[in-house]
Wavefront OBJ file of the C-alpha trace (Angstrom):
o trace
v -40.097 15.717 11.232
v -41.342 19.127 10.034
v -43.286 19.931 6.877
v -40.123 21.296 5.278
v -38.367 17.975 5.928
v -41.084 15.885 4.281
v -40.158 13.890 1.233
v -42.197 14.438 -1.940
v -44.936 11.915 -2.612
v -44.818 9.596 -5.627
v -47.948 9.952 -7.796
v -48.277 7.212 -10.401
v -49.219 7.764 -14.024
v -52.490 5.831 -13.967
v -54.473 5.178 -17.147
v -53.460 7.872 -19.675
v -56.769 7.678 -21.571
v -58.752 8.431 -18.424
v -58.893 11.469 -16.164
v -55.545 10.846 -14.431
v -53.603 13.612 -16.152
v -56.398 16.093 -15.577
v -56.788 15.393 -11.866
v -52.992 15.417 -11.381
v -52.854 18.905 -12.859
v -55.842 20.086 -10.835
v -54.330 18.601 -7.668
v -51.155 20.610 -8.294
v -53.229 23.795 -8.594
v -54.822 22.997 -5.224
v -51.630 22.018 -3.412
v -48.853 24.124 -4.956
v -48.869 26.630 -2.089
v -49.767 24.415 0.875
v -48.358 21.016 -0.129
v -47.744 18.193 0.238
v -45.378 18.256 -2.701
v -45.582 15.373 -5.149
v -43.851 14.221 -8.311
v -45.881 12.809 -11.204
v -44.203 9.611 -12.386
v -44.967 9.693 -16.083
v -44.153 11.297 -19.401
v -43.857 15.077 -18.831
v -45.214 15.673 -22.340
v -48.401 13.794 -21.438
v -49.105 16.045 -18.460
v -48.135 19.168 -20.417
v -50.423 18.242 -23.326
v -53.289 17.448 -20.953
v -52.949 20.803 -19.208
v -52.809 22.650 -22.519
v -55.756 20.806 -24.079
v -57.960 21.619 -21.082
v -56.599 25.170 -20.651
v -55.714 24.478 -17.018
v -52.830 26.918 -16.843
v -50.518 24.338 -15.270
v -46.813 24.574 -16.110
v -45.140 21.162 -16.219
v -41.424 20.841 -15.577
v -39.443 17.664 -16.273
v -37.119 16.728 -13.425
v -34.062 14.497 -13.572
v -34.692 13.018 -10.114
v -37.319 13.034 -7.393
v -34.969 15.079 -5.250
v -35.616 18.052 -7.568
v -39.374 17.827 -7.150
v -39.738 19.865 -3.947
v -37.760 22.800 -5.320
v -39.835 22.764 -8.503
v -43.251 22.136 -6.946
v -44.204 25.700 -6.022
v -43.791 26.896 -9.612
v -44.632 23.848 -11.738
v -45.878 20.273 -11.674
v -42.706 18.155 -11.559
v -42.851 15.095 -13.817
v -40.387 12.236 -14.124
v -40.738 9.435 -16.632
v -39.982 8.191 -20.121
v -41.992 9.200 -23.170
v -45.173 7.223 -23.729
v -44.872 4.845 -26.689
v -48.215 6.038 -28.046
v -50.234 9.221 -27.718
v -53.046 9.024 -25.204
v -56.511 9.537 -26.681
v -59.116 10.559 -24.107
v -61.669 7.849 -23.507
v -59.877 5.271 -25.669
v -57.480 3.065 -23.672
v -54.553 1.699 -25.651
v -52.625 -1.404 -24.632
v -49.476 0.210 -26.033
v -49.260 2.395 -22.906
v -49.856 -0.471 -20.466
v -46.201 -1.175 -19.738
v -45.612 2.490 -18.834
v -48.540 2.342 -16.383
v -47.141 -0.766 -14.683
v -43.598 0.589 -14.565
v -44.822 3.815 -12.954
v -46.327 1.798 -10.075
v -43.126 -0.225 -9.723
v -41.048 2.953 -9.718
v -43.236 4.584 -7.056
v -42.862 1.586 -4.752
v -39.115 1.346 -5.350
v -38.578 5.052 -4.644
v -40.623 4.904 -1.459
v -38.983 1.748 -0.160
v -35.624 3.378 -0.866
v -36.620 6.379 1.260
v -36.551 8.866 -1.628
v -40.288 9.555 -1.673
v -42.566 9.649 1.334
v -45.523 7.603 0.099
v -47.147 6.021 -2.933
v -50.302 7.646 -4.291
v -51.818 5.696 -7.165
v -53.902 7.118 -9.962
v -56.682 4.827 -11.268
v -55.773 2.046 -13.703
v -57.719 0.159 -16.384
v -56.975 -3.488 -15.688
v -58.233 -4.784 -19.021
v -55.590 -2.720 -20.809
v -52.874 -4.041 -18.499
v -53.584 -7.750 -18.827
v -52.007 -7.960 -22.292
v -48.829 -6.472 -20.827
v -48.532 -9.273 -18.281
v -50.476 -7.761 -15.388
v -52.028 -10.715 -13.577
v -53.459 -9.181 -10.408
v -57.100 -8.454 -9.469
v -56.129 -4.848 -8.786
v -53.671 -2.345 -7.411
v -53.775 -3.725 -3.880
v -52.641 -7.240 -4.755
v -49.891 -5.917 -7.036
v -48.594 -3.601 -4.327
v -48.620 -6.450 -1.810
v -46.481 -8.526 -4.196
v -44.056 -5.630 -4.726
v -43.863 -5.304 -0.943
v -42.693 -8.886 -0.606
v -45.995 -10.620 0.020
v -47.442 -8.444 2.796
v -51.094 -8.976 3.783
v -52.911 -5.830 2.657
v -56.069 -4.421 4.208
v -58.220 -1.886 2.368
v -59.456 1.133 4.290
v -61.822 3.718 2.849
v -61.698 7.032 4.641
v -63.046 10.556 4.662
v -62.998 13.234 7.340
v -65.995 11.743 9.150
v -65.597 7.989 8.758
v -63.076 5.174 8.271
v -64.277 1.742 7.181
v -62.476 -1.541 6.526
v -64.240 -4.303 4.574
v -63.118 -7.749 5.752
v -64.144 -9.291 2.427
v -63.734 -7.109 -0.635
v -64.410 -7.895 -4.288
v -66.614 -10.955 -3.917
v -70.246 -11.634 -4.700
v -72.429 -11.348 -1.621
v -72.847 -15.116 -1.459
v -69.103 -15.697 -1.758
v -68.410 -12.978 0.813
v -70.598 -14.724 3.391
v -68.872 -18.049 2.724
v -65.429 -16.422 2.944
v -66.088 -14.714 6.278
v -64.009 -16.298 9.046
v -62.962 -15.455 12.552
v -59.333 -15.484 11.410
v -59.999 -12.963 8.635
v -61.787 -10.578 11.001
v -59.005 -10.848 13.598
v -56.289 -10.237 10.993
v -58.098 -7.154 9.652
v -58.659 -5.865 13.170
v -55.034 -6.264 14.191
v -53.705 -4.580 11.044
v -56.258 -1.770 11.282
v -55.536 -1.035 14.944
v -51.788 -0.993 14.328
v -52.171 1.324 11.320
v -54.454 3.741 13.165
v -51.823 4.116 15.857
v -48.747 4.231 13.610
v -50.037 6.005 10.496
v -52.849 8.157 11.897
v -51.341 9.016 15.281
v -54.342 7.736 17.258
v -53.451 6.600 20.763
v -55.399 3.437 21.652
v -57.666 3.399 18.603
v -61.254 2.222 18.985
v -62.721 -0.313 16.569
v -66.399 -1.017 15.998
v -67.405 -4.285 14.324
v -70.513 -4.538 12.188
v -72.727 -7.584 12.206
v -73.478 -9.461 9.009
v -77.198 -10.065 9.383
v -80.127 -7.702 10.012
v -80.210 -6.628 13.672
v -76.795 -8.342 14.072
v -78.539 -11.700 13.873
v -81.043 -10.983 16.640
v -79.579 -13.582 19.004
v -79.391 -16.199 16.280
v -82.959 -15.818 14.973
v -81.750 -14.054 11.798
v -78.465 -15.884 11.349
v -75.716 -17.366 13.480
v -72.610 -15.708 11.999
v -72.548 -13.151 14.816
v -72.553 -15.949 17.396
v -70.210 -18.392 15.682
v -67.774 -16.136 13.785
v -67.964 -12.409 14.465
v -68.470 -12.437 18.232
v -65.539 -14.820 18.864
v -63.351 -12.623 16.633
v -64.271 -9.565 18.699
v -63.351 -11.437 21.881
v -60.003 -12.492 20.431
v -59.197 -8.923 19.430
v -60.195 -7.686 22.883
v -57.983 -10.330 24.504
v -55.097 -8.997 22.403
v -55.524 -5.593 24.067
v -57.395 -3.865 21.254
v -60.262 -1.527 22.123
v -63.051 -3.139 20.133
v -66.819 -3.425 20.437
v -69.574 -5.256 18.558
v -70.972 -6.837 16.587
v -73.438 -3.991 16.050
v -76.417 -3.845 13.684
v -75.025 -2.170 10.574
v -78.132 -0.043 10.044
v -77.429 1.940 13.224
v -73.631 2.038 13.140
v -72.967 4.954 10.816
v -75.156 7.865 11.909
v -73.400 10.949 13.257
v -73.670 10.155 16.972
v -72.551 6.539 16.493
v -69.498 7.572 14.442
v -68.151 9.503 17.412
v -67.726 6.270 19.361
v -65.124 4.635 17.105
v -62.085 5.451 14.977
v -62.750 2.792 12.333
v -65.463 0.263 11.609
v -64.757 -3.294 10.464
v -67.431 -4.262 7.948
v -68.209 -7.756 6.758
v -68.543 -7.094 3.021
v -67.792 -4.496 0.372
v -71.036 -2.524 0.136
v -71.608 -2.536 3.889
v -68.456 -0.418 4.106
v -68.637 1.650 0.937
v -72.289 2.710 0.970
v -72.035 4.795 4.176
v -68.623 6.188 3.182
v -69.784 7.284 -0.261
v -73.062 8.620 1.105
v -71.207 10.823 3.565
v -68.525 12.054 1.148
v -68.847 10.752 -2.407
v -66.216 13.035 -3.952
v -63.695 13.127 -1.108
v -63.235 9.489 -0.147
v -59.746 7.992 -0.052
v -58.628 4.388 -0.467
v -55.703 3.609 1.865
v -53.914 0.259 1.881
v -52.898 -0.791 5.387
v -50.348 -3.443 6.295
v -47.708 -2.487 3.709
v -44.120 -1.429 4.521
v -44.901 1.923 2.891
v -47.824 4.344 2.901
v -50.208 4.009 -0.039
v -53.371 5.953 -0.800
v -55.529 6.376 -3.875
v -58.582 8.343 -4.963
v -61.759 6.362 -4.471
v -62.897 6.343 -8.107
v -61.992 4.898 -11.467
v -60.669 6.110 -14.805
v -63.936 7.858 -15.830
v -63.521 7.365 -19.561
v -66.954 8.916 -20.124
v -65.743 12.379 -19.093
v -62.040 12.093 -19.992
v -60.698 15.033 -21.960
v -63.686 17.255 -21.176
v -62.344 19.195 -18.202
v -65.155 17.885 -15.974
v -63.128 15.665 -13.634
v -63.294 16.432 -9.920
v -59.841 16.210 -8.318
v -61.127 16.368 -4.752
v -60.551 12.663 -4.044
v -56.977 12.797 -5.378
v -56.266 15.937 -3.353
v -57.606 14.178 -0.260
v -55.486 11.102 -1.068
v -52.349 13.224 -1.383
v -53.065 15.066 1.847
v -53.809 11.836 3.693
v -50.647 10.215 2.336
v -48.593 13.179 3.498
v -50.125 13.045 6.974
v -49.726 9.261 7.222
v -46.094 9.464 6.119
v -45.472 12.126 8.751
v -47.025 10.008 11.526
v -45.167 6.886 10.406
v -41.808 8.681 10.315
v -42.452 10.126 13.769
v -43.401 6.690 15.135
v -40.279 5.097 13.676
v -37.995 7.716 15.238
v -39.747 7.839 18.622
l 1 2 3 4 5 6 7 8 9 10 11 12 13 14 15 16 17 18 19 20 21 22 23 24 25 26 27 28 29 30 31 32 33 34 35 36 37 38 39 40 41 42 43 44 45 46 47 48 49 50 51 52 53 54 55 56 57 58 59 60 61 62 63 64 65 66 67 68 69 70 71 72 73 74 75 76 77 78 79 80 81 82 83 84 85 86 87 88 89 90 91 92 93 94 95 96 97 98 99 100 101 102 103 104 105 106 107 108 109 110 111 112 113 114 115 116 117 118 119 120 121 122 123 124 125 126 127 128 129 130 131 132 133 134 135 136 137 138 139 140 141 142 143 144 145 146 147 148 149 150 151 152 153 154 155 156 157 158 159 160 161 162 163 164 165 166 167 168 169 170 171 172 173 174 175 176 177 178 179 180 181 182 183 184 185 186 187 188 189 190 191 192 193 194 195 196 197 198 199 200 201 202 203 204 205 206 207 208 209 210 211 212 213 214 215 216 217 218 219 220 221 222 223 224 225 226 227 228 229 230 231 232 233 234 235 236 237 238 239 240 241 242 243 244 245 246 247 248 249 250 251 252 253 254 255 256 257 258 259 260 261 262 263 264 265 266 267 268 269 270 271 272 273 274 275 276 277 278 279 280 281 282 283 284 285 286 287 288 289 290 291 292 293 294 295 296 297 298 299 300 301 302 303 304 305 306 307 308 309 310 311 312 313 314 315 316 317 318 319 320 321 322 323 324 325 326 327 328 329 330 331 332 333 334 335 336 337 338
């Protein structure tokens, strides 16, 4: 598949009171000449008003279908969606727009599963605003897994220099330790290895596994999780033919020389994964959901109500998410036709 054959990406509306409209417009300015092309799934008037209020110089063109988006993309931001039921006020989320936010995500998944868009790229949401509209999921990832038919999702955070996968995600540190199992590590490792090969085009990907305790437990003197849980998981992954090593002390796993020895690191809890990623590239990190029947990426930040409507939002993470989604979709299509 060539670049000219690539389907447009589906970019969801996200929270209208946040920075989503602004970064969508700024992403179009960055990508209009080079691509990948994307269609904004939301009220065209919302994107047009955002661009005008911030003097971004972004023309917005309503499209009747996603198939029109590629032809439009070089001259204007293509937008497809119904009118919002209430005007978006920067920094002030309104539950009246919640249904439109949810429906945009559903539409993006439906279009991608139907083969009309190449990938789903999600703008940040404000879950509190969505709960009143019937949203009952901890976040995007769980909702997408449900829309995908109950797939087991795995969260990867990535930038140019590092990919990390937390085995446990949004749990307190105490709960994360209690939730850590050999089975969970093996499942994450299998899904990650398969995704690196299929979606990133890496032949025989290499995984590194972080320990949980200081010095990876120091032979049991600082904790036995490495001996009883993590080490056996590494052996099971290796027996399955996956190139994997560890567990390694986390404090020496992420420096520049160490990063050259693996394609992704499995981390035991949220901050163990996100601290090195955000230290290396705070503005350019991408959240990619592995294990779904479609490609999904997202910027690695939230709605940023504190700077909404001020023209200060940095679109670099969304641009990186769009570029990564385009590359992943290309690799996946090539793998499926090989």
